C-alpha positions as semicolon CSV with decimal commas, in nm:
position;residue;x (nm);y (nm);z (nm)
1;M;-0,588;-0,744;3,362
2;P;-0,887;-0,854;3,478
3;Y;-1,244;-0,821;3,299
4;P;-1,420;-0,578;3,229
5;Q;-1,125;-0,342;3,316
6;N;-0,955;-0,545;3,020
7;V;-1,222;-0,420;2,716
8;D;-1,293;-0,087;2,882
9;T;-0,892;0,011;2,889
10;A;-0,916;-0,143;2,515
11;R;-1,216;0,109;2,419
12;Q;-1,033;0,370;2,591
13;V;-0,689;0,332;2,410
14;E;-0,879;0,312;2,058
15;Q;-1,067;0,614;2,181
16;V;-0,759;0,820;2,242
17;V;-0,539;0,755;1,967
18;A;-0,832;0,840;1,700
19;K;-0,884;1,169;1,916
20;H;-0,512;1,266;1,854
21;G;-0,545;1,172;1,455
22;S;-0,439;0,796;1,374
23;T;-0,685;0,546;1,357
24;P;-0,627;0,228;1,581
25;A;-0,572;-0,120;1,509
26;T;-0,604;-0,350;1,812
27;I;-0,447;-0,720;1,728
28;A;-0,506;-1,054;1,853
29;L;-0,542;-1,406;1,675
30;I;-0,884;-1,557;1,620
31;N;-0,999;-1,827;1,458
32;G;-0,720;-1,899;1,249
33;K;-0,613;-1,543;1,121
34;I;-0,434;-1,265;1,236
35;H;-0,682;-0,970;1,291
36;I;-0,536;-0,616;1,224
37;G;-0,831;-0,429;1,405
38;L;-1,083;-0,578;1,620
39;S;-1,477;-0,528;1,619
40;D;-1,611;-0,440;2,002
41;E;-1,728;-0,808;1,989
42;D;-1,357;-0,966;1,929
43;L;-1,253;-0,731;2,256
44;V;-1,515;-0,857;2,482
45;H;-1,430;-1,183;2,397
46;L;-1,075;-1,191;2,399
47;G;-1,099;-0,991;2,740
48;K;-1,377;-1,250;2,857
49;T;-1,128;-1,500;2,771
50;G;-0,877;-1,321;2,988
51;R;-0,589;-1,560;3,072
52;S;-0,700;-1,876;2,883
53;A;-0,633;-1,687;2,546
54;V;-0,270;-1,807;2,446
55;K;0,007;-1,566;2,515
56;T;0,128;-1,530;2,136
57;S;0,532;-1,462;2,093
58;R;0,704;-1,526;1,749
59;R;0,726;-1,890;1,857
60;D;0,369;-1,907;1,895
61;M;0,210;-1,784;1,631
62;A;0,177;-2,044;1,354
63;A;0,062;-2,336;1,623
64;V;-0,196;-2,076;1,762
65;L;-0,309;-1,976;1,367
66;S;-0,311;-2,380;1,274
67;Q;-0,527;-2,454;1,584
68;R;-0,779;-2,179;1,555
69;L;-0,675;-2,048;1,934
70;L;-0,706;-1,721;2,070
71;G;-0,377;-1,550;2,053
72;A;-0,327;-1,253;2,254
73;T;-0,014;-1,122;2,104
74;T;0,318;-1,019;2,309
75;V;0,490;-0,697;2,189
76;S;0,700;-0,935;1,938
77;G;0,374;-1,081;1,813
78;T;0,190;-0,738;1,768
79;M;0,517;-0,655;1,599
80;I;0,470;-0,894;1,374
81;A;0,159;-0,847;1,258
82;S;0,179;-0,471;1,236
83;H;0,492;-0,523;1,007
84;M;0,305;-0,749;0,780
85;A;-0,007;-0,470;0,742
86;G;0,224;-0,196;0,724
87;I;0,178;-0,054;1,023
88;R;0,479;0,140;1,175
89;I;0,367;0,286;1,555
90;F;0,275;0,015;1,821
91;A;0,166;0,145;2,142
92;T;0,166;-0,077;2,451
93;G;0,230;-0,100;2,788
94;G;0,575;-0,190;2,864
95;I;0,817;-0,413;2,684
96;G;0,956;-0,736;2,806
97;G;1,325;-0,787;2,859
98;V;1,590;-0,939;3,075
99;H;1,445;-1,113;3,344
100;R;1,621;-1,130;3,752
101;G;1,877;-1,373;3,745
102;A;1,892;-1,454;3,368
103;E;2,225;-1,502;3,417
104;L;2,127;-1,872;3,573
105;T;1,805;-1,878;3,399
106;M;1,837;-1,803;3,000
107;D;1,496;-1,636;3,068
108;V;1,505;-1,313;2,798
109;S;1,221;-1,217;2,672
110;A;1,119;-1,267;2,280
111;D;1,076;-0,874;2,227
112;L;1,399;-0,837;2,289
113;T;1,533;-0,954;1,958
114;E;1,210;-0,911;1,788
115;L;1,306;-0,529;1,836
116;G;1,644;-0,611;1,651
117;R;1,490;-0,751;1,335
118;T;1,118;-0,592;1,309
119;P;1,111;-0,223;1,166
120;V;0,821;-0,092;1,412
121;A;0,894;0,172;1,673
122;V;0,744;0,068;2,015
123;V;0,631;0,330;2,191
124;C;0,585;0,253;2,587
125;A;0,654;0,298;2,967
126;G;0,997;0,157;2,918
127;A;1,050;-0,208;3,042
128;K;0,828;-0,380;3,286
129;S;0,989;-0,295;3,640
130;I;0,972;-0,655;3,748
131;L;1,301;-0,766;3,490
132;D;1,673;-0,661;3,533
133;L;1,656;-0,306;3,365
134;P;2,070;-0,279;3,316
135;K;2,055;-0,585;3,165
136;T;1,777;-0,535;2,893
137;L;1,933;-0,202;2,807
138;E;2,283;-0,393;2,741
139;F;2,099;-0,712;2,525
140;L;1,903;-0,382;2,306
141;E;2,279;-0,214;2,273
142;T;2,349;-0,567;2,138
143;Q;2,042;-0,624;1,919
144;G;2,124;-0,254;1,739
145;V;1,792;-0,121;1,895
146;P;1,770;0,242;1,950
147;V;1,614;0,323;2,276
148;I;1,493;0,664;2,292
149;A;1,348;0,857;2,656
150;Y;1,025;1,057;2,516
151;G;1,025;1,385;2,736
152;K;1,189;1,651;2,946
153;S;1,384;1,401;3,086
154;R;1,688;1,188;2,937
155;E;1,637;0,896;3,194
156;F;1,527;0,596;3,085
157;P;1,158;0,483;3,269
158;A;1,099;0,182;3,467
159;F;0,718;0,131;3,406
160;F;0,541;0,252;3,703
161;S;0,837;0,521;3,815
162;P;0,964;0,727;3,575
163;R;1,315;0,723;3,721
164;S;1,539;0,378;3,703
165;G;1,884;0,557;3,718
166;L;1,965;0,454;3,429
167;Q;2,057;0,713;3,098
168;A;1,884;0,604;2,767
169;P;2,096;0,638;2,469
170;W;1,895;0,876;2,327
171;H;1,647;1,143;2,366
172;V;1,378;1,377;2,209
173;Q;1,093;1,592;2,348
174;T;0,831;1,622;2,045
175;P;0,607;1,399;1,811
176;E;0,825;1,575;1,536
177;Q;1,149;1,477;1,693
178;A;1,060;1,080;1,718
179;A;0,885;1,062;1,406
180;S;1,203;1,239;1,191
181;L;1,447;0,917;1,390
182;I;1,198;0,691;1,255
183;K;1,204;0,838;0,953
184;A;1,577;0,802;0,888
185;S;1,620;0,467;0,994
186;T;1,347;0,348;0,727
187;D;1,534;0,591;0,446
188;I;1,863;0,401;0,492
189;G;1,675;0,060;0,509
190;L;1,735;-0,018;0,862
191;Q;1,515;-0,312;0,952
192;T;1,533;-0,284;1,363
193;G;1,241;-0,111;1,566
194;Q;1,288;0,118;1,788
195;V;1,202;0,151;2,205
196;I;1,037;0,493;2,239
197;A;1,027;0,542;2,593
198;V;0,785;0,735;2,768
199;P;0,731;0,813;3,174
200;I;0,490;0,741;3,337
201;P;0,187;1,020;3,403
202;E;0,318;1,273;3,749
203;E;0,048;1,195;3,914
204;H;0,098;0,801;3,933
205;A;0,456;0,822;3,971
206;E;0,382;0,962;4,337
207;N;0,318;0,587;4,404
208;S;0,668;0,424;4,261
209;R;0,760;0,345;4,584
210;M;0,480;0,133;4,674
211;F;0,501;-0,040;4,332
212;E;0,846;-0,074;4,352
213;Q;0,828;-0,246;4,728
214;A;0,545;-0,469;4,565
215;V;0,724;-0,597;4,247
216;D;1,040;-0,697;4,458
217;R;0,781;-0,922;4,722
218;A;0,610;-1,058;4,367
219;V;0,968;-1,165;4,263
220;E;0,998;-1,339;4,591
221;E;0,739;-1,506;4,563
222;A;0,737;-1,647;4,209
223;E;1,081;-1,780;4,256
224;T;0,992;-1,962;4,624
225;S;0,672;-2,086;4,364
226;G;0,833;-2,190;4,085
227;V;0,719;-1,981;3,834
228;K;0,909;-1,961;3,497
229;G;0,902;-1,886;3,132
230;K;0,607;-1,725;2,969
231;E;0,398;-1,757;3,300
232;S;0,628;-1,564;3,528
233;T;0,463;-1,212;3,357
234;P;0,090;-1,265;3,409
235;F;0,184;-1,399;3,762
236;L;0,386;-1,106;3,895
237;L;0,161;-0,838;3,737
238;K;-0,157;-1,009;3,901
239;R;0,043;-1,047;4,199
240;V;0,139;-0,690;4,199
241;V;-0,210;-0,575;4,170
242;E;-0,312;-0,762;4,483
243;L;-0,056;-0,623;4,708
244;T;-0,088;-0,230;4,590
245;K;-0,497;-0,308;4,630
246;G;-0,540;-0,238;4,238
247;A;-0,328;0,077;4,268
248;S;-0,106;-0,068;4,030
249;L;-0,407;-0,148;3,766
250;V;-0,503;0,241;3,771
251;A;-0,140;0,313;3,703
252;N;-0,134;0,078;3,449
253;I;-0,416;0,199;3,281
254;A;-0,285;0,563;3,279
255;L;0,024;0,468;3,139
256;V;-0,129;0,283;2,866
257;K;-0,364;0,571;2,741
258;N;-0,049;0,831;2,797
259;N;0,105;0,577;2,541
260;A;-0,162;0,569;2,280
261;R;-0,179;0,972;2,342
262;V;0,227;0,987;2,225
263;A;0,217;0,736;1,955
264;S;-0,075;0,891;1,840
265;Q;0,062;1,180;1,798
266;I;0,387;1,016;1,668
267;A;0,212;0,880;1,369
268;V;0,070;1,209;1,283
269;S;0,380;1,356;1,240
270;L;0,548;1,075;1,062
271;A;0,281;1,090;0,807
272;S;0,329;1,493;0,776
273;I;0,723;1,468;0,724
274;T;0,669;1,158;0,507
275;S;0,422;1,415;0,271
276;D;0,656;1,719;0,297
277;S;0,921;1,508;0,183
278;R;0,796;1,364;-0,106
279;K;0,767;1,770;-0,153
280;Q;1,097;1,913;-0,090
281;H;1,232;1,673;-0,329
282;G;1,065;1,829;-0,568
283;Q;0,683;1,718;-0,621
284;N;0,408;1,498;-0,493
285;P;0,374;1,156;-0,601
286;L;0,210;0,946;-0,909
287;L;-0,064;0,768;-0,819
288;V;-0,158;0,446;-1,020
289;I;-0,497;0,289;-0,904
290;G;-0,568;-0,032;-1,047
291;G;-0,548;-0,438;-1,090
292;S;-0,301;-0,658;-0,959
293;A;-0,348;-1,034;-1,041
294;I;-0,145;-1,358;-1,034
295;D;-0,031;-1,466;-1,407
296;V;-0,029;-1,837;-1,448
297;T;0,080;-1,888;-1,841
298;A;0,099;-2,260;-1,946
299;Q;0,218;-2,353;-2,278
300;I;0,156;-2,717;-2,417
301;S;0,485;-2,894;-2,535
302;T;0,280;-3,124;-2,788
303;D;0,133;-3,032;-3,172
304;L;-0,212;-2,964;-3,087
305;E;-0,263;-2,963;-3,467
306;T;-0,325;-3,361;-3,510
307;Q;-0,534;-3,359;-3,179
308;K;-0,841;-3,156;-3,276
309;P;-1,055;-3,126;-3,096
310;L;-0,912;-3,112;-2,792
311;A;-0,923;-3,371;-2,587
312;A;-1,012;-3,358;-2,171
313;T;-0,728;-3,487;-2,049
314;S;-0,374;-3,371;-1,918
315;Y;-0,042;-3,232;-2,145
316;P;0,313;-3,226;-2,128
317;G;0,455;-2,836;-2,101
318;T;0,568;-2,576;-1,901
319;V;0,380;-2,341;-1,659
320;L;0,499;-2,006;-1,559
321;T;0,391;-1,766;-1,240
322;S;0,411;-1,428;-1,229
323;V;0,299;-1,125;-1,100
324;G;0,101;-0,918;-1,347
325;G;-0,224;-0,718;-1,352
326;V;-0,288;-0,404;-1,587
327;G;-0,199;-0,137;-1,289
328;Q;0,036;-0,301;-1,111
329;N;0,245;-0,356;-1,459
330;I;0,196;0,032;-1,526
331;A;0,288;0,085;-1,163
332;R;0,574;-0,100;-1,155
333;A;0,694;0,040;-1,493
334;A;0,682;0,375;-1,370
335;H;0,871;0,280;-1,058
336;F;1,147;0,138;-1,235
337;L;1,179;0,469;-1,412
338;G;1,255;0,661;-1,168
339;A;0,849;0,795;-1,066
340;D;0,781;0,841;-0,703
341;T;0,480;0,582;-0,745
342;V;0,155;0,525;-0,496
343;F;-0,005;0,198;-0,598
344;V;-0,336;0,159;-0,444
345;S;-0,495;-0,192;-0,570
346;A;-0,678;-0,498;-0,422
347;I;-0,566;-0,852;-0,349
348;G;-0,692;-1,125;-0,086
349;H;-0,616;-1,283;0,212
350;D;-0,435;-1,555;0,046
351;A;-0,052;-1,673;-0,101
352;Y;-0,133;-1,526;-0,430
353;G;-0,179;-1,176;-0,235
354;K;0,119;-1,218;-0,063
355;T;0,294;-1,295;-0,326
356;V;0,179;-0,977;-0,495
357;K;0,263;-0,765;-0,198
358;Y;0,646;-0,912;-0,128
359;A;0,702;-0,875;-0,486
360;L;0,668;-0,488;-0,490
361;Q;0,841;-0,463;-0,153
362;D;1,126;-0,661;-0,296
363;I;1,133;-0,409;-0,583
364;G;1,122;-0,113;-0,312
365;M;0,758;0,024;-0,353
366;D;0,537;0,139;-0,092
367;T;0,253;-0,111;-0,052
368;T;0,043;0,083;0,207
369;Y;-0,225;0,120;-0,012
370;L;-0,261;-0,219;-0,104
371;Q;-0,664;-0,290;0,025
372;Y;-0,810;-0,654;0,147
373;P;-1,153;-0,597;0,071
374;G;-1,293;-0,864;0,260
375;E;-1,161;-1,270;0,419
376;N;-1,350;-1,470;0,146
377;A;-1,207;-1,205;-0,124
378;R;-0,971;-1,407;-0,366
379;T;-0,624;-1,194;-0,548
380;A;-0,704;-1,192;-0,950
381;V;-0,606;-1,479;-1,076
382;Y;-0,554;-1,450;-1,477
383;N;-0,470;-1,803;-1,607
384;A;-0,406;-1,884;-1,980
385;L;-0,326;-2,193;-2,212
386;H;-0,130;-2,155;-2,501
387;S;-0,049;-2,392;-2,803
388;Q;0,281;-2,493;-2,863
389;S;0,343;-2,235;-3,154
390;G;0,221;-1,979;-2,879
391;D;-0,150;-1,915;-2,978
392;L;-0,392;-1,872;-2,697
393;V;-0,578;-2,204;-2,660
394;A;-0,805;-2,066;-2,364
395;A;-0,778;-1,798;-2,057
396;V;-0,986;-1,778;-1,741
397;A;-0,968;-1,440;-1,548
398;D;-1,094;-1,419;-1,236
399;M;-1,088;-1,057;-1,144
400;D;-1,343;-0,984;-0,976
401;I;-1,098;-0,832;-0,647
402;N;-1,052;-0,553;-0,848
403;G;-1,370;-0,419;-0,910
404;M;-1,370;-0,421;-0,476
405;I;-1,125;-0,120;-0,461
406;S;-1,287;0,123;-0,191
407;A;-1,385;0,465;-0,358
408;Q;-1,343;0,565;-0,003
409;Q;-1,013;0,493;0,011
410;I;-0,912;0,600;-0,297
411;Q;-1,057;0,958;-0,179
412;E;-0,865;0,986;0,130
413;V;-0,534;0,880;-0,087
414;I;-0,584;1,161;-0,337
415;S;-0,664;1,360;-0,043
416;K;-0,344;1,271;0,165
417;V;-0,044;1,286;-0,102
418;S;-0,200;1,504;-0,365
419;P;-0,065;1,324;-0,697
420;T;0,062;1,520;-0,974
421;V;-0,063;1,240;-1,211
422;V;-0,329;1,028;-1,145
423;G;-0,338;0,649;-1,393
424;L;-0,639;0,435;-1,363
425;D;-0,668;0,123;-1,534
426;G;-1,015;-0,022;-1,641
427;N;-1,055;-0,304;-1,380
428;I;-1,160;-0,069;-1,129
429;S;-1,541;0,008;-1,076
430;I;-1,742;0,296;-1,217
431;L;-1,770;0,427;-0,846
432;A;-1,397;0,395;-0,765
433;T;-1,323;0,609;-1,089
434;S;-1,581;0,844;-1,036
435;T;-1,452;0,909;-0,706
436;A;-1,082;0,948;-0,842
437;I;-1,177;1,132;-1,117
438;S;-1,361;1,395;-0,895
439;A;-1,105;1,375;-0,612
440;A;-0,842;1,451;-0,877
441;M;-1,008;1,776;-0,971
442;Q;-0,984;1,913;-0,626
443;T;-0,611;1,859;-0,629
444;R;-0,564;1,956;-0,987
445;S;-0,404;1,666;-1,104
446;C;-0,351;1,546;-1,439
447;I;-0,553;1,225;-1,488
448;L;-0,479;0,949;-1,750
449;F;-0,728;0,680;-1,844
450;E;-0,542;0,311;-1,973
451;P;-0,857;0,147;-2,105
452;T;-0,728;-0,251;-2,055
453;S;-0,996;-0,400;-2,306
454;V;-1,305;-0,357;-2,525
455;P;-1,523;-0,473;-2,251
456;K;-1,336;-0,274;-1,988
457;C;-1,305;0,092;-2,180
458;T;-1,635;0,231;-2,131
459;V;-1,601;0,259;-1,734
460;V;-1,460;0,604;-1,770
461;L;-1,739;0,716;-1,997
462;S;-2,001;0,522;-1,725
463;A;-1,823;0,722;-1,469
464;L;-1,832;1,058;-1,622
465;S;-2,192;0,984;-1,695
466;F;-2,227;0,905;-1,311
467;I;-2,046;1,294;-1,213
468;K;-2,231;1,476;-1,483
469;R;-2,580;1,311;-1,357
470;S;-2,533;1,375;-1,020
471;E;-2,419;1,772;-1,119
472;M;-2,071;1,749;-0,956
473;V;-1,971;2,011;-1,275
474;V;-2,182;2,093;-1,535
475;D;-1,948;1,982;-1,799
476;V;-1,745;1,659;-1,766
477;S;-1,492;1,761;-2,092
478;R;-1,151;1,743;-2,008
479;L;-1,171;1,564;-1,665
480;V;-0,976;1,322;-1,783
481;H;-0,724;1,418;-1,951
482;I;-0,532;1,154;-2,139
483;I;-0,653;0,836;-2,251
484;T;-0,423;0,550;-2,410
485;P;-0,663;0,306;-2,622
486;N;-0,591;0,048;-2,907
487;Q;-0,828;0,077;-3,201
488;L;-1,074;-0,127;-3,101
489;E;-1,102;0,064;-2,776
490;L;-1,135;0,373;-2,948
491;Q;-1,359;0,286;-3,161
492;R;-1,606;0,151;-2,866
493;M;-1,543;0,423;-2,638
494;A;-1,659;0,665;-2,958
495;E;-1,993;0,449;-2,946
496;V;-2,041;0,493;-2,565
497;A;-2,003;0,832;-2,577
498;L;-2,271;0,921;-2,813
499;E;-2,527;0,684;-2,658
500;L;-2,426;0,838;-2,316
501;A;-2,434;1,198;-2,463
502;L;-2,138;1,318;-2,324
503;I;-2,071;1,401;-2,683
504;E;-2,336;1,606;-2,882
505;S;-2,274;1,446;-3,208
506;A;-2,017;1,271;-3,408
507;P;-1,771;1,543;-3,701
508;L;-1,920;1,573;-4,003
509;A;-1,820;1,352;-4,252
510;E;-1,670;1,582;-4,443
511;T;-1,388;1,706;-4,172
512;V;-1,328;1,316;-4,127
513;H;-1,262;1,308;-4,483
514;E;-1,047;1,596;-4,515
515;M;-0,809;1,481;-4,191
516;A;-0,798;1,115;-4,372
517;E;-0,650;1,277;-4,719
518;R;-0,410;1,453;-4,481
519;H;-0,351;1,167;-4,268
520;Y;-0,335;0,859;-4,540
521;M;-0,110;0,643;-4,345
522;L;-0,392;0,641;-4,074
523;E;-0,765;0,447;-4,123
524;A;-1,094;0,712;-4,127
525;T;-1,269;0,544;-3,911
526;M;-1,018;0,577;-3,608
527;L;-1,001;0,975;-3,746
528;R;-1,410;0,950;-3,697
529;D;-1,385;0,785;-3,359
530;A;-1,059;1,005;-3,250
531;L;-1,226;1,370;-3,341
532;T;-1,537;1,194;-3,179
533;L;-1,369;1,191;-2,816
534;F;-1,149;1,482;-2,868
535;P;-1,386;1,739;-2,682
536;L;-1,424;1,483;-2,409
537;F;-1,035;1,370;-2,391
538;P;-0,781;1,618;-2,541
539;I;-0,492;1,415;-2,565
540;Q;-0,525;1,053;-2,751
541;I;-0,210;0,823;-2,729
542;I;-0,356;0,550;-2,957
543;K;-0,154;0,256;-2,961
544;L;-0,126;0,129;-3,350
545;G;0,123;-0,203;-3,226
546;E;0,348;-0,282;-3,518
547;K;0,249;0,012;-3,658
548;G;0,341;0,255;-3,402
549;A;0,126;0,515;-3,260
550;A;-0,132;0,775;-3,338
551;I;-0,182;1,117;-3,136
552;V;-0,402;1,349;-3,086
553;S;-0,359;1,698;-2,898
554;P;-0,525;2,060;-2,883
555;S;-0,338;2,349;-3,094
556;P;-0,143;2,576;-2,897
557;Q;-0,302;2,817;-3,105
558;N;-0,670;2,740;-3,037
559;P;-0,719;2,440;-2,798
560;T;-1,028;2,334;-2,939
561;T;-0,855;2,233;-3,253
562;P;-0,723;1,883;-3,263
563;I;-0,391;1,802;-3,408
564;I;-0,291;1,501;-3,584
565;R;0,017;1,258;-3,638
566;S;0,178;0,952;-3,670
567;I;0,500;0,817;-3,433
568;R;0,690;0,538;-3,605
569;P;0,708;0,230;-3,448
570;L;1,015;0,082;-3,316
571;K;1,173;-0,251;-3,349
572;P;1,247;-0,505;-3,148
573;S;1,561;-0,733;-3,186
574;L;1,353;-1,012;-3,078
575;I;1,036;-1,101;-2,961
576;I;0,997;-1,311;-2,650
577;N;0,699;-1,175;-2,451
578;S;0,424;-0,942;-2,624
579;N;0,275;-0,970;-2,252
580;G;0,310;-0,626;-2,069
581;A;0,446;-0,409;-2,348
582;G;0,132;-0,182;-2,372
583;D;0,136;-0,154;-2,005
584;S;0,520;-0,054;-1,935
585;M;0,439;0,186;-2,232
586;V;0,168;0,368;-2,046
587;G;0,388;0,356;-1,687
588;A;0,646;0,556;-1,886
589;I;0,403;0,834;-2,034
590;L;0,329;0,865;-1,649
591;A;0,660;0,849;-1,528
592;S;0,736;1,116;-1,794
593;L;0,447;1,324;-1,687
594;H;0,562;1,302;-1,337
595;S;0,911;1,390;-1,398
596;R;0,797;1,713;-1,629
597;K;0,579;1,814;-1,337
598;V;0,298;1,838;-1,580
599;S;0,020;2,098;-1,479
600;V;-0,351;2,122;-1,566
601;S;-0,532;2,455;-1,644
602;S;-0,825;2,592;-1,509
603;D;-1,043;2,488;-1,818
604;G;-0,838;2,155;-1,846
605;Y;-0,555;2,162;-2,054
606;L;-0,230;2,026;-2,007
607;D;0,091;2,259;-2,061
608;M;0,204;2,052;-2,264
609;A;0,311;2,142;-2,662
610;P;0,266;1,917;-2,898
611;Q;0,648;1,823;-2,967
612;D;0,639;1,745;-2,606
613;I;0,368;1,490;-2,587
614;D;0,555;1,329;-2,934
615;T;0,899;1,290;-2,720
616;V;0,716;1,165;-2,416
617;V;0,554;0,898;-2,679
618;S;0,861;0,829;-2,848
619;R;1,070;0,770;-2,548
620;A;0,783;0,554;-2,418
621;Q;0,795;0,302;-2,726
622;K;1,124;0,216;-2,584
623;A;1,007;0,070;-2,253
624;S;0,786;-0,129;-2,441
625;I;1,027;-0,257;-2,675
626;L;1,191;-0,363;-2,383
627;S;0,945;-0,552;-2,238
628;L;0,905;-0,721;-2,542
629;E;1,233;-0,843;-2,591
630;S;1,204;-0,981;-2,213
631;S;1,025;-1,300;-2,054
632;Q;0,875;-1,060;-1,795
633;A;0,601;-0,838;-1,827
634;V;0,782;-0,572;-1,730
635;S;1,158;-0,562;-1,774
636;E;1,381;-0,494;-1,530
637;K;1,615;-0,294;-1,753
638;L;1,392;-0,003;-1,731
639;C;1,528;0,273;-1,553
640;P;1,503;0,652;-1,545
641;Q;1,761;0,728;-1,870
642;L;1,539;0,586;-2,094
643;I;1,266;0,876;-2,071
644;H;1,541;1,164;-2,011
645;E;1,799;1,041;-2,293
646;D;1,745;1,158;-2,662
C-alpha cells in the first residue's frame, strides 16, 4: 500500500478497533526491538519507508533485530509478537498460503506453518486471491488449523471476492460464537491458531470479477518476469492496484477496516466470556499485586572466619538462580493451592523478565497483567552472598521496578476481574497501593497486606493517609482487612499509624497489662502494638517464626473488641531453605480466603468466626513447612488438599 494511504489506513484501523471496545496494537520491528503498539511517529516512519522496510517473517526476525533494521511483520511475524505479548486476536487483510505452481516451486507461505504452532486467532478476508486456495485449505488442514467462515455464508472468502467455491470446515455467525471457539481451544491447551475468514463488504464485492482478472494477469506477468519468493506478493498486489486503476486499493482498505471491526468485537466477547466462565465456576479470581524478581544466591565454599576482613578477590562456591519476589512467591503458592490467581507485577524488557514470564507460564499462570514500565526498566534482582555456614555476608537488592507498577492498570484490572480477595505486598508504590485499596472498596473485595520488610511495611499506612487526605472516605479504618507482619514490622506500623494520626491513641497501659497477664506467652510490647493497630486492621496474623503465630481478630459478639490467641508452631523435619516460607504461608491464607468465598460487610468486617481464622492459619503453616523443607522458595508439593484437610 503506497504512502500516505498506508499510514492513513493504519490510523483508521486503530480507530475502528478502539471504537468497538478493544485496544489496538500495531506491530513492527524498530531499532532492535519488537514494538507492540506504535506511536504516530513510528507509523509515519514505517509508511514512508514502504517496501524498503524488511518483510519480516519467523525466518527473518532474529536477523532484523540483531541488525537493528526496520521490519514490517508478515502474518507469521505478527503472530509471534502477539503471542509474546499475550495478545490473542490479530486482524489483517489476508493470510499467505500455497502459491500457484507450488508443486514445482515449493513456494508455501510461513503464515500457514505459524498458524499450526502459535495460538493466535487471525481475522482476515481469507487467503489472498493470488494464491492456490484449494491447496491452501489442504495445507491448513494438515497443520491442524481450524478455518472458520464468519457471517451468513459457510463459503471460504477469496480476499477480493466473498466467494471462492470452497466450503470452510467450520462456520460462525457472531462474535460470541467465534470467541467461544477460541476460548475452547485455549482451555484444552491447543497451541494452534485459528483462521476466522470474513468476506469483503458487499459494496466492494461487485468488482470481484474485475479483481480476479487483474490477479490472473499479474500472476502471468510475475512468471514471465521471474518474480519469486517473498517478493512475489508485494509485486502481485502492486500490479493489481495498477491494473484496476486503484479500485483494488480502495477495496483492500475497506476489507482491512471490516476485519478490524470484527476482530475487536470478538476480542470484547472473548474477554466477557472469560470473565463469565470464572463466575460460572464459583467465584471471581484472587488478585495478587506485588513484586517479582530474580533471586541470585551465592554461597562461598571456604571458611571466611580465617579470612577477615573479606579480601577483594573471587572465592570458589555455588551460585543458584531462581524466580522470586514476595508478590510472585505469594501468587505462585496460591496458584499451586488451587486458587484462580491473577498476578499483577512489573518486569523489564530483558532476559530476566523473560525468565519470570516463562516460569509463570510453565506452571499455567496467566501472565496477561505483567507490566513493562519502560524500555530501560530492569527486572528486579536480589543478589545475596552467604558464608559457608549459610549466614548472610552481604546482599544487593535492585528492586526499583516494583515501584513502577502502574496505578491506572491496577484500577483497570480490579474493575475488570472484580476479585474476591486482593493481596498486596509492600514493594509497590504508595500511589499503586492507595489505588488498589480504593478500587477494591468498589468491588467489596477482601484486602490482605503483606508488609514485606520493616522499611516497606509503612507503605499501606501512607496509602491510607493519602486516601484520608484526599477525602475519598471519612474513615479509613477497616479498608484493609488483614495484615501479616512479623513483630518488628508490627512495631514500626504501630509507630507510624500514630504519627500519621490514623489512630487517635495507643491503648492504655492497664489494658495492655491485663492482656499480657491473660496471654503470658506473648510479649507485652507486641500486644500493645497489635491493640494499637486493631481499629485500623481488624485481623492481624503476626508471624513469630519458630514460636508459631499470634492472631488478633474481632469478637463475634462485639466486633470492636479484639480476641487474641496463639497458634502453636509446626516443626519441619529438615530446614533446607528459609527463603519463601513466610510468602508461602501468606499465599496459603489468600487461597483459603478465596476458597471460602469470604465476603466483606458494609462496615468492613469479614464474615469469618475466630475458629475459622485459626483453621486458615494452621493450615497455612503447612505450606510454610513444605517450603522450609524444599530447595525452592515455594514448594512444588503445595496442592489444594493442603488447605482443605484437617
